[in-house]
All heavy atoms as an XYZ file, in Angstrom:
762
protein
N     -29.669     -2.715    -14.161
C     -28.258     -2.378    -13.961
C     -27.846     -2.847    -12.565
O     -28.603     -2.784    -11.622
C     -28.092     -0.872    -14.148
C     -26.705     -0.378    -14.049
S     -25.623      0.073    -15.395
C     -26.403      0.098    -16.914
N     -26.620     -3.285    -12.440
C     -26.120     -3.890    -11.203
C     -25.689     -2.852    -10.176
O     -25.218     -1.774    -10.526
C     -24.949     -4.805    -11.535
N     -25.831     -3.212     -8.914
C     -25.329     -2.389     -7.819
C     -23.855     -2.688     -7.609
O     -23.422     -3.836     -7.720
C     -26.081     -2.703     -6.524
C     -27.549     -2.317     -6.453
C     -28.154     -2.812     -5.146
C     -27.715     -0.819     -6.576
N     -23.084     -1.640     -7.292
C     -21.665     -1.796     -7.035
C     -21.257     -0.941     -5.850
O     -21.942      0.008     -5.486
C     -20.841     -1.379     -8.261
C     -20.997     -2.318     -9.437
C     -20.118     -1.911    -10.573
C     -18.872     -2.766    -10.515
N     -18.014     -2.588    -11.679
N     -20.093     -1.266     -5.292
C     -19.475     -0.472     -4.239
C     -18.041     -0.170     -4.640
O     -17.419     -0.961     -5.365
C     -19.509     -1.206     -2.874
O     -18.999     -0.334     -1.865
C     -18.714     -2.500     -2.911
N     -17.532      0.974     -4.203
C     -16.145      1.335     -4.481
C     -15.645      2.273     -3.383
O     -16.393      3.112     -2.889
C     -15.989      1.987     -5.883
C     -16.716      3.326     -5.966
C     -14.535      2.123     -6.271
N     -14.400      2.076     -2.986
C     -13.732      3.004     -2.072
C     -12.939      3.994     -2.906
O     -12.460      3.653     -3.991
C     -12.777      2.254     -1.136
C     -13.501      1.293     -0.205
O     -14.699      1.514      0.079
O     -12.867      0.320      0.234
N     -12.781      5.217     -2.405
C     -12.037      6.213     -3.178
C     -11.130      7.034     -2.279
O     -11.366      7.191     -1.094
C     -12.981      7.122     -3.978
C     -13.977      7.891     -3.151
C     -13.653      9.134     -2.614
C     -15.248      7.391     -2.925
C     -14.566      9.858     -1.866
C     -16.175      8.102     -2.169
C     -15.830      9.339     -1.634
N     -10.056      7.539     -2.877
C      -9.111      8.459     -2.234
C      -8.802      9.538     -3.270
O      -8.314      9.234     -4.357
C      -7.838      7.737     -1.822
C      -6.762      8.669     -1.258
C      -5.548      7.896     -0.770
N      -5.878      7.042      0.363
C      -5.879      7.437      1.634
N      -5.554      8.683      1.955
N      -6.196      6.590      2.593
N      -9.091     10.791     -2.912
C      -8.853     11.918     -3.810
C      -7.652     12.694     -3.273
O      -7.628     13.065     -2.098
C     -10.096     12.836     -3.902
C      -9.876     13.933     -4.935
C     -11.342     12.020     -4.234
N      -6.671     12.945     -4.150
C      -5.438     13.627     -3.754
C      -5.341     14.983     -4.426
O      -5.929     15.202     -5.474
C      -4.228     12.774     -4.155
C      -4.215     11.427     -3.502
C      -3.080     10.565     -4.038
C      -3.072      9.237     -3.330
N      -1.904      9.041     -2.517
N      -4.563     15.855     -3.820
C      -4.365     17.201     -4.350
C      -4.804     18.224     -3.316
O      -4.823     17.956     -2.117
N      -5.169     19.411     -3.794
C      -5.716     20.443     -2.899
C      -7.213     20.180     -2.795
O      -8.010     20.705     -3.581
C      -5.446     21.841     -3.447
C      -5.938     22.925     -2.516
C      -5.731     24.313     -3.070
C      -6.320     25.308     -2.089
N      -6.766     26.517     -2.721
N      -7.569     19.313     -1.839
C      -8.955     18.863     -1.751
C      -9.571     19.083     -0.368
O     -10.719     18.725     -0.143
C      -9.082     17.376     -2.166
C      -8.785     17.225     -3.651
C      -8.165     16.479     -1.350
N      -8.815     19.654      0.555
C      -9.376     20.006      1.858
C      -9.453     21.524      1.956
O      -8.604     22.236      1.443
C      -8.522     19.421      2.989
C      -8.612     17.907      3.054
C      -7.962     17.324      4.294
O      -7.610     18.027      5.228
N      -7.815     16.013      4.294
N     -10.522     22.014      2.587
C     -10.717     23.452      2.724
C     -11.280     24.097      1.466
O     -11.250     25.319      1.326
N     -11.780     23.281      0.540
C     -12.341     23.803     -0.718
C     -13.746     23.255     -0.959
O     -14.222     23.217     -2.082
C     -11.416     23.482     -1.923
C     -10.108     24.230     -1.810
C     -11.175     21.979     -2.059
N     -14.413     22.812      0.108
C     -15.780     22.284      0.047
C     -15.887     20.986     -0.754
O     -16.929     20.691     -1.332
C     -16.752     23.346     -0.501
C     -16.778     24.586      0.333
C     -16.062     25.713     -0.062
C     -17.473     24.623      1.529
C     -16.054     26.854      0.719
C     -17.475     25.773      2.314
C     -16.763     26.889      1.908
N     -14.799     20.179     -0.769
C     -14.827     18.940     -1.545
C     -15.829     17.940     -0.983
O     -16.556     17.294     -1.741
C     -13.430     18.293     -1.608
C     -13.288     17.355     -2.766
C     -12.647     17.752     -3.912
C     -13.828     16.076     -2.722
C     -12.542     16.901     -5.001
C     -13.728     15.220     -3.801
C     -13.083     15.636     -4.945
N     -15.892     17.811      0.333
C     -16.829     16.842      0.917
C     -18.275     17.218      0.603
O     -19.085     16.354      0.271
C     -16.612     16.716      2.423
C     -15.297     16.038      2.771
C     -15.054     16.008      4.258
N     -15.035     17.366      4.777
C     -15.361     17.716      6.013
N     -15.757     16.800      6.886
N     -15.304     18.966      6.394
N     -18.601     18.499      0.702
C     -19.961     18.944      0.371
C     -20.248     18.716     -1.113
O     -21.346     18.288     -1.485
C     -20.135     20.414      0.722
N     -19.249     18.967     -1.962
C     -19.373     18.722     -3.393
C     -19.653     17.238     -3.662
O     -20.549     16.891     -4.434
C     -18.070     19.159     -4.092
C     -17.957     18.763     -5.524
C     -18.523     19.535     -6.522
C     -17.255     17.617     -5.881
C     -18.404     19.159     -7.860
C     -17.124     17.241     -7.203
C     -17.709     18.017     -8.199
N     -18.898     16.359     -2.995
C     -19.088     14.915     -3.176
C     -20.477     14.498     -2.707
O     -21.185     13.757     -3.397
C     -18.009     14.142     -2.429
N     -20.884     14.989     -1.526
C     -22.207     14.652     -0.996
C     -23.321     15.119     -1.928
O     -24.241     14.376     -2.239
C     -22.390     15.280      0.389
C     -23.745     14.941      1.024
C     -24.123     15.926      2.104
N     -24.131     17.282      1.571
C     -23.782     18.359      2.271
N     -23.401     18.248      3.522
N     -23.810     19.555      1.721
N     -23.220     16.352     -2.404
C     -24.267     16.894     -3.275
C     -24.360     16.112     -4.578
O     -25.462     15.803     -5.049
C     -24.011     18.375     -3.559
C     -24.169     19.246     -2.318
O     -24.683     18.754     -1.293
O     -23.755     20.421     -2.380
N     -23.215     15.775     -5.172
C     -23.218     14.981     -6.412
C     -23.783     13.593     -6.171
O     -24.562     13.085     -6.975
C     -21.807     14.895     -7.003
C     -21.482     16.076     -7.882
O     -21.734     16.063     -9.073
N     -20.948     17.132     -7.283
N     -23.399     12.979     -5.054
C     -23.909     11.649     -4.727
C     -25.425     11.676     -4.584
O     -26.128     10.817     -5.133
C     -23.256     11.136     -3.446
N     -25.933     12.667     -3.868
C     -27.380     12.762     -3.655
C     -28.117     12.974     -4.972
O     -29.168     12.381     -5.193
C     -27.695     13.867     -2.656
C     -27.264     13.494     -1.252
C     -27.401     14.616     -0.234
O     -27.518     15.787     -0.592
N     -27.357     14.271      1.035
N     -27.568     13.781     -5.857
C     -28.203     14.010     -7.163
C     -28.240     12.743     -8.005
O     -29.165     12.540     -8.789
C     -27.472     15.110     -7.923
C     -27.665     16.489     -7.346
C     -26.783     17.534     -8.020
O     -26.072     17.245     -8.970
N     -26.823     18.744     -7.501
N     -27.219     11.886     -7.832
C     -27.103     10.671     -8.642
C     -27.728      9.441     -7.986
O     -27.772      8.373     -8.587
C     -25.626     10.383     -8.936
C     -24.918     11.399     -9.815
C     -23.404     11.208     -9.752
C     -25.420     11.275    -11.252
N     -28.190      9.562     -6.747
C     -28.745      8.415     -6.037
C     -27.679      7.473     -5.504
O     -27.936      6.297     -5.280
N     -26.480      7.999     -5.286
C     -25.366      7.223     -4.735
C     -25.376      7.377     -3.223
O     -25.641      8.461     -2.702
C     -24.026      7.715     -5.341
C     -22.830      7.108     -4.628
C     -23.979      7.411     -6.837
N     -25.076      6.297     -2.491
C     -25.027      6.320     -1.036
C     -23.608      6.009     -0.569
O     -22.800      5.488     -1.329
C     -26.031      5.321     -0.412
C     -27.458      5.678     -0.800
C     -25.703      3.888     -0.799
N     -23.306      6.339      0.695
C     -21.992      6.065      1.250
C     -21.556      7.162      2.190
O     -22.383      7.753      2.890
N     -20.261      7.464      2.180
C     -19.715      8.485      3.074
C     -18.452      9.076      2.481
O     -17.821      8.493      1.606
C     -19.434      7.892      4.458
C     -18.469      6.742      4.444
C     -18.772      5.419      4.282
C     -17.045      6.813      4.550
N     -17.626      4.662      4.293
C     -16.546      5.503      4.462
C     -16.138      7.856      4.717
C     -15.187      5.206      4.534
C     -14.778      7.550      4.785
C     -14.325      6.239      4.702
N     -18.065     10.257      3.012
C     -16.846     10.947      2.603
C     -16.287     11.679      3.823
O     -17.047     12.160      4.658
C     -17.116     11.934      1.439
C     -18.094     13.021      1.829
C     -15.829     12.523      0.896
N     -14.956     11.711      3.952
C     -14.343     12.461      5.054
C     -12.933     12.886      4.671
O     -12.330     12.352      3.735
C     -14.320     11.647      6.346
C     -13.296     10.535      6.392
C     -13.285      9.910      7.771
C     -12.120      8.958      7.938
N     -12.003      8.473      9.312
N     -12.421     13.866      5.417
C     -11.031     14.293      5.261
C     -10.131     13.266      5.924
O     -10.423     12.800      7.021
C     -10.802     15.662      5.904
C     -11.394     16.791      5.107
O     -11.618     16.680      3.909
N     -11.658     17.901      5.769
N      -9.027     12.941      5.266
C      -8.013     12.055      5.816
C      -6.938     12.929      6.458
O      -6.606     13.987      5.918
C      -7.422     11.212      4.681
C      -6.391     10.225      5.172
O      -6.790      9.258      5.832
O      -5.194     10.430      4.890
N      -6.385     12.536      7.605
C      -5.359     13.365      8.251
C      -4.160     13.676      7.352
O      -3.484     14.681      7.553
C      -4.935     12.528      9.468
C      -6.079     11.620      9.739
C      -6.722     11.352      8.408
N      -3.908     12.855      6.347
C      -2.785     13.077      5.443
C      -3.053     14.119      4.367
O      -2.178     14.401      3.542
N      -4.256     14.701      4.340
C      -4.567     15.745      3.366
C      -5.452     15.302      2.219
O      -5.863     16.120      1.403
N      -5.746     14.008      2.136
C      -6.620     13.498      1.076
C      -8.073     13.532      1.544
O      -8.366     13.776      2.713
C      -6.251     12.054      0.723
C      -4.828     11.904      0.224
O      -4.243     12.893     -0.273
O      -4.292     10.782      0.316
N      -8.985     13.248      0.629
C     -10.386     13.021      0.949
C     -10.661     11.563      0.600
O     -10.297     11.104     -0.478
C     -11.308     13.978      0.157
C     -12.757     13.555      0.281
C     -11.140     15.412      0.641
N     -11.283     10.828      1.540
C     -11.533      9.406      1.333
C     -13.007      9.103      1.541
O     -13.737      9.895      2.146
C     -10.685      8.541      2.286
C     -10.998      8.857      3.752
C      -9.199      8.723      1.995
C     -10.340      7.917      4.751
N     -13.440      7.948      1.037
C     -14.817      7.547      1.253
C     -15.172      6.254      0.570
O     -14.335      5.599     -0.051
N     -16.440      5.908      0.694
C     -17.029      4.739      0.048
C     -18.301      5.192     -0.645
O     -19.076      5.963     -0.083
C     -17.371      3.650      1.088
O     -16.162      3.204      1.701
C     -18.076      2.469      0.450
N     -18.500      4.711     -1.870
C     -19.703      5.042     -2.629
C     -20.354      3.760     -3.129
O     -19.654      2.824     -3.535
C     -19.360      5.949     -3.807
N     -21.679      3.726     -3.092
C     -22.434      2.574     -3.560
C     -23.631      3.049     -4.364
O     -24.233      4.067     -4.046
C     -22.933      1.731     -2.382
C     -21.824      1.178     -1.538
C     -22.329      0.373     -0.354
O     -23.497      0.430      0.013
N     -21.422     -0.379      0.256
N     -23.962      2.284     -5.406
C     -25.125      2.628     -6.205
C     -25.159      1.869     -7.501
O     -24.391      0.917     -7.712
N     -26.064      2.296     -8.376
C     -26.149      1.702     -9.707
C     -24.851      1.975    -10.455
O     -24.254      3.046    -10.305
C     -27.326      2.291    -10.486
C     -28.681      1.990     -9.883
C     -29.085      0.531    -10.030
O     -28.590     -0.195    -10.878
N     -30.003      0.091     -9.189
N     -24.430      1.031    -11.276
C     -23.144      1.137    -11.967
C     -23.009      2.437    -12.766
O     -21.976      3.105    -12.698
C     -22.978     -0.076    -12.882
C     -21.598     -0.246    -13.427
C     -21.415     -1.577    -14.133
O     -22.387     -2.347    -14.270
O     -20.280     -1.830    -14.558
N     -24.043      2.823    -13.502
C     -23.960      4.049    -14.316
C     -23.863      5.298    -13.437
O     -23.117      6.231    -13.747
C     -25.128      4.156    -15.295
C     -26.489      4.149    -14.619
O     -26.610      3.671    -13.477
O     -27.452      4.622    -15.254
N     -24.576      5.314    -12.309
C     -24.507      6.453    -11.389
C     -23.122      6.534    -10.757
O     -22.576      7.632    -10.587
C     -25.579      6.330    -10.311
N     -22.521      5.391    -10.419
C     -21.179      5.388     -9.839
C     -20.150      5.920    -10.833
O     -19.225      6.631    -10.442
C     -20.777      3.975     -9.396
C     -21.197      3.561     -8.003
C     -20.652      2.178     -7.675
C     -20.756      4.550     -6.962
N     -20.302      5.603    -12.103
C     -19.364      6.123    -13.115
C     -19.446      7.646    -13.184
O     -18.428      8.327    -13.269
C     -19.630      5.487    -14.480
C     -19.210      4.026    -14.560
C     -17.767      3.778    -14.150
O     -16.870      4.519    -14.613
O     -17.519      2.851    -13.358
N     -20.654      8.186    -13.125
C     -20.830      9.646    -13.126
C     -20.255     10.262    -11.855
O     -19.656     11.340    -11.890
C     -22.306     10.009    -13.287
C     -22.842      9.683    -14.662
C     -24.327      9.949    -14.767
C     -24.845      9.528    -16.124
N     -26.301      9.594    -16.207
N     -20.421      9.580    -10.724
C     -19.876     10.060     -9.460
C     -18.349     10.071     -9.523
O     -17.706     11.020     -9.073
C     -20.375      9.189     -8.309
C     -19.902      9.650     -6.960
C     -20.377     10.824     -6.400
C     -18.984      8.906     -6.235
C     -19.939     11.258     -5.156
C     -18.543      9.322     -4.991
C     -19.023     10.503     -4.453
N     -17.757      9.034    -10.086
C     -16.297      8.979    -10.234
C     -15.791     10.155    -11.080
O     -14.775     10.763    -10.751
C     -15.866      7.667    -10.898
C     -15.985      6.457    -10.031
C     -15.567      5.263    -10.884
C     -15.578      3.962    -10.181
N     -15.117      2.875    -11.065
N     -16.503     10.468    -12.137
C     -16.116     11.620    -12.972
C     -16.183     12.918    -12.172
O     -15.320     13.776    -12.297
C     -17.009     11.714    -14.216
C     -16.656     10.706    -15.282
C     -15.210     10.826    -15.736
O     -14.730     11.953    -15.987
O     -14.543      9.778    -15.831
N     -17.222     13.054    -11.346
C     -17.343     14.250    -10.505
C     -16.166     14.339     -9.533
O     -15.612     15.422     -9.320
C     -18.671     14.233     -9.746
N     -15.753     13.216     -8.949
C     -14.609     13.221     -8.034
C     -13.333     13.627     -8.766
O     -12.500     14.348     -8.209
C     -14.416     11.843     -7.397
C     -15.503     11.376     -6.426
C     -15.167      9.978     -5.921
C     -15.673     12.345     -5.273
N     -13.164     13.175     -9.987
C     -11.966     13.540    -10.762
C     -11.939     15.037    -11.072
O     -10.886     15.643    -11.162
C     -11.923     12.743    -12.071
C     -11.608     11.276    -11.889
C     -11.520     10.553    -13.241
N     -11.375      9.130    -13.074
C     -12.342      8.246    -13.253
N     -13.562      8.636    -13.615
N     -12.115      6.959    -13.075
N     -13.112     15.617    -11.230
C     -13.233     17.038    -11.566
C     -13.112     17.908    -10.319
O     -12.367     18.882    -10.309
C     -14.586     17.262    -12.251
C     -14.816     18.629    -12.809
C     -16.154     18.726    -13.530
N     -17.288     18.505    -12.628
C     -18.096     17.449    -12.680
N     -17.933     16.508    -13.568
N     -19.101     17.338    -11.829
N     -13.868     17.582     -9.278
C     -13.859     18.345     -8.039
C     -14.583     19.670     -8.153
O     -14.976     20.094     -9.242
N     -14.742     20.353     -7.017
C     -15.382     21.668     -7.018
C     -14.433     22.731     -7.581
O     -13.234     22.463     -7.762
C     -15.681     21.912     -5.540
C     -14.657     21.114     -4.810
C     -14.387     19.909     -5.666
N     -14.927     23.930     -7.850
C     -14.122     24.958     -8.526
C     -12.770     25.278     -7.890
O     -11.800     25.489     -8.606
C     -15.032     26.188     -8.502
C     -16.416     25.641     -8.427
C     -16.306     24.378     -7.631
N     -12.663     25.298     -6.565
C     -11.405     25.710     -5.933
C     -10.461     24.549     -5.614
O      -9.367     24.771     -5.109
C     -11.693     26.523     -4.662
C     -12.410     27.802     -4.964
N     -11.816     28.855     -5.621
C     -13.689     28.181     -4.731
C     -12.686     29.828     -5.773
N     -13.837     29.449     -5.255
N     -10.877     23.336     -5.943
C     -10.025     22.163     -5.716
C      -9.036     22.008     -6.873
O      -9.280     22.470     -7.980
C     -10.877     20.906     -5.601
N      -7.925     21.367     -6.573
C      -6.958     20.978     -7.596
C      -6.695     19.486     -7.420
O      -5.819     19.089     -6.662
C      -5.675     21.784     -7.464
C      -5.869     23.261     -7.761
C      -4.597     23.888     -8.271
C      -4.675     25.349     -8.597
N      -5.908     25.950     -8.883
N      -7.494     18.661     -8.093
C      -7.376     17.205     -7.987
C      -6.173     16.754     -8.806
O      -6.087     17.029     -9.998
C      -8.658     16.515     -8.475
C      -8.505     15.000     -8.440
C      -9.856     16.959     -7.652
N      -5.238     16.064     -8.147
C      -4.062     15.546     -8.854
C      -4.184     14.059     -9.162
O      -3.572     13.567    -10.096
C      -2.770     15.795     -8.054
O      -2.885     15.167     -6.774
C      -2.521     17.286     -7.878
N      -4.975     13.329     -8.369
C      -5.139     11.896     -8.591
C      -6.355     11.412     -7.821
O      -6.693     11.955     -6.765
C      -3.891     11.137     -8.113
C      -3.899      9.674     -8.523
O      -4.476      9.346     -9.586
O      -3.337      8.844     -7.784
N      -7.015     10.389     -8.350
C      -8.107      9.723     -7.642
C      -7.851      8.223     -7.744
O      -7.651      7.705     -8.837
C      -9.492     10.064     -8.237
C     -10.596      9.416     -7.407
C      -9.711     11.554     -8.319
N      -7.824      7.565     -6.599
C      -7.649      6.118     -6.556
C      -8.981      5.472     -6.217
O      -9.648      5.889     -5.267
C      -6.624      5.732     -5.485
C      -5.239      6.274     -5.737
C      -4.298      6.029     -4.558
O      -4.727      5.459     -3.523
O      -3.134      6.421     -4.688
N      -9.357      4.461     -6.997
C     -10.564      3.687     -6.738
C     -10.139      2.260     -6.412
O      -9.402      1.645     -7.186
C     -11.493      3.711     -7.945
C     -11.989      5.086     -8.283
C     -11.460      5.773     -9.368
C     -12.963      5.708     -7.525
C     -11.899      7.042     -9.682
C     -13.406      6.987     -7.831
C     -12.874      7.654     -8.913
N     -10.558      1.760     -5.259
C     -10.166      0.422     -4.824
C     -11.386     -0.347     -4.319
O     -12.443      0.238     -4.078
C      -9.121      0.497     -3.686
O      -9.664      1.265     -2.613
C      -7.821      1.140     -4.176
N     -11.189     -1.644     -4.168
C     -12.220     -2.529     -3.602
C     -13.549     -2.441     -4.351
O     -14.611     -2.588     -3.740
C     -12.432     -2.249     -2.111
C     -11.157     -2.406     -1.311
O     -10.392     -3.324     -1.542
N     -10.897     -1.485     -0.398
N     -13.493     -2.223     -5.663
C     -14.734     -2.161     -6.444
C     -15.301     -3.570     -6.572
O     -14.585     -4.501     -6.923
C     -14.460     -1.564     -7.824
C     -15.723     -1.216     -8.559
C     -15.507     -0.214     -9.670
O     -14.431      0.395     -9.745
O     -16.439     -0.049    -10.469
N     -16.592     -3.710     -6.241
C     -17.201     -5.031     -6.232
C     -18.711     -4.923     -6.428
O     -19.304     -3.894     -6.116
C     -16.904     -5.729     -4.905
N     -19.327     -5.985     -6.920
C     -20.794     -6.006     -7.029
C     -21.426     -6.123     -5.648
O     -20.806     -6.637     -4.712
C     -21.074     -7.244     -7.884
C     -19.867     -8.101     -7.761
C     -18.716     -7.199     -7.448
N     -22.643     -5.643     -5.539
C     -23.407     -5.709     -4.285
C     -24.774     -6.315     -4.561
O     -25.355     -6.085     -5.623
C     -23.658     -4.309     -3.731
C     -22.588     -3.595     -2.952
C     -23.119     -2.230     -2.523
C     -22.152     -4.378     -1.748
N     -25.293     -7.030     -3.574
C     -26.675     -7.505     -3.678
C     -27.645     -6.421     -3.229
O     -28.726     -6.272     -3.776
C     -26.871     -8.762     -2.842
C     -26.249     -9.984     -3.482
C     -26.679    -11.263     -2.783
O     -27.768    -11.292     -2.156
O     -25.917    -12.227     -2.869
N     -27.224     -5.649     -2.195
C     -28.061     -4.538     -1.718
C     -27.153     -3.462     -1.142
O     -26.038     -3.736     -0.708
C     -29.085     -4.999     -0.693
C     -28.500     -5.551      0.566
C     -29.592     -6.023      1.529
N     -29.009     -6.565      2.729
C     -28.605     -5.838      3.760
N     -28.732     -4.522      3.737
N     -28.075     -6.405      4.826
N     -27.656     -2.240     -1.118
C     -26.887     -1.113     -0.598
C     -26.688     -1.256      0.902
O     -27.569     -1.739      1.613
C     -27.599      0.207     -0.912
C     -27.789      0.501     -2.396
C     -28.642      1.750     -2.575
C     -26.457      0.650     -3.100
N     -25.544     -0.820      1.394
C     -25.223     -0.928      2.813
C     -25.383      0.387      3.561
O     -25.132      0.454      4.761
C     -23.795     -1.462      2.963
C     -23.640     -2.838      2.347
C     -22.194     -3.260      2.198
O     -21.332     -2.442      1.912
N     -21.933     -4.534      2.375
N     -25.764      1.447      2.866
C     -26.000      2.766      3.465
C     -27.362      3.263      3.012
O     -27.862      2.860      1.969
C     -24.919      3.765      3.024
C     -23.517      3.334      3.367
C     -22.723      2.686      2.437
C     -22.986      3.574      4.624
C     -21.440      2.282      2.737
C     -21.700      3.177      4.938
C     -20.927      2.527      3.999
N     -27.945      4.199      3.774
C     -29.245      4.747      3.402
C     -29.141      6.106      2.727
O     -30.071      6.533      2.068
C     -30.145      4.836      4.627
C     -30.515      3.475      5.159
C     -31.539      3.560      6.272
O     -31.870      4.636      6.753
N     -32.044      2.419      6.684
N     -28.027      6.785      2.903
C     -27.829      8.097      2.299
C     -26.345      8.304      2.079
O     -25.554      7.367      2.172
N     -25.962      9.543      1.786
C     -24.542      9.859      1.617
C     -24.182     10.878      2.676
O     -24.745     11.965      2.732
C     -24.249     10.410      0.220
C     -22.793     10.339     -0.118
C     -22.273      9.229     -0.776
C     -21.927     11.359      0.228
C     -20.919      9.144     -1.074
C     -20.579     11.289     -0.058
C     -20.076     10.174     -0.725
N     -23.246     10.503      3.537
C     -22.930     11.290      4.719
C     -21.538     11.923      4.618
O     -20.575     11.280      4.226
C     -22.972     10.368      5.950
C     -22.722     11.054      7.244
C     -22.819     10.094      8.427
O     -23.189      8.930      8.244
O     -22.510     10.535      9.544
N     -21.487     13.183      4.996
C     -20.212     13.895      5.145
C     -19.758     13.691      6.576
O     -20.344     14.241      7.509
C     -20.437     15.382      4.820
C     -19.178     16.184      4.708
C     -19.512     17.589      4.252
C     -19.803     18.463      5.443
N     -19.875     19.867      5.164
N     -18.738     12.859      6.776
C     -18.286     12.490      8.115
C     -17.346     13.567      8.640
O     -16.421     14.005      7.942
C     -17.562     11.122      8.092
C     -17.037     10.763      9.467
C     -18.492     10.045      7.562
N     -17.581     13.994      9.876
C     -16.718     14.982     10.518
C     -15.545     14.286     11.166
O     -15.702     13.233     11.790
C     -17.500     15.760     11.577
C     -18.674     16.581     11.065
C     -19.405     17.238     12.228
C     -18.206     17.633     10.085
N     -14.376     14.854     11.030
C     -13.183     14.314     11.694
C     -13.177     14.784     13.133
O     -13.470     15.932     13.430
C     -11.915     14.783     10.990
C     -11.768     14.166      9.626
O     -12.756     13.891      8.950
N     -10.563     13.916      9.209
N     -12.818     13.905     14.014
C     -12.738     14.238     15.445
C     -11.279     14.500     15.799
O     -10.396     13.739     15.424
C     -13.273     13.097     16.296
C     -14.709     12.744     15.980
C     -15.643     13.800     16.490
N     -17.021     13.444     16.149
C     -17.923     14.339     15.836
N     -17.624     15.602     15.805
N     -19.134     13.972     15.545
N     -11.036     15.558     16.548
C      -9.654     15.910     16.941
C      -9.181     15.054     18.089
O      -9.919     14.464     18.796
C      -9.594     17.381     17.323
């Protein structure tokens, strides 16, 4: 199965509901690497890389979100094949004030 990369933006009530931890935990369970962080505009954004089937499962998890989230939309952009992964793990990036 081919390696792929994709950027994502999750909209709705997705900050303050453990969405980043949810994304990180799902990514780690699926063997997906990349990063996730809160966007100042209220969205959650990130990049995910991994096997195509694992990325599809990760995308479904992002659409669902954790129990207290209310996901209204998820945008996936810059999806492309990869020769090798560009990250070693999946990191929850802290926003700096």
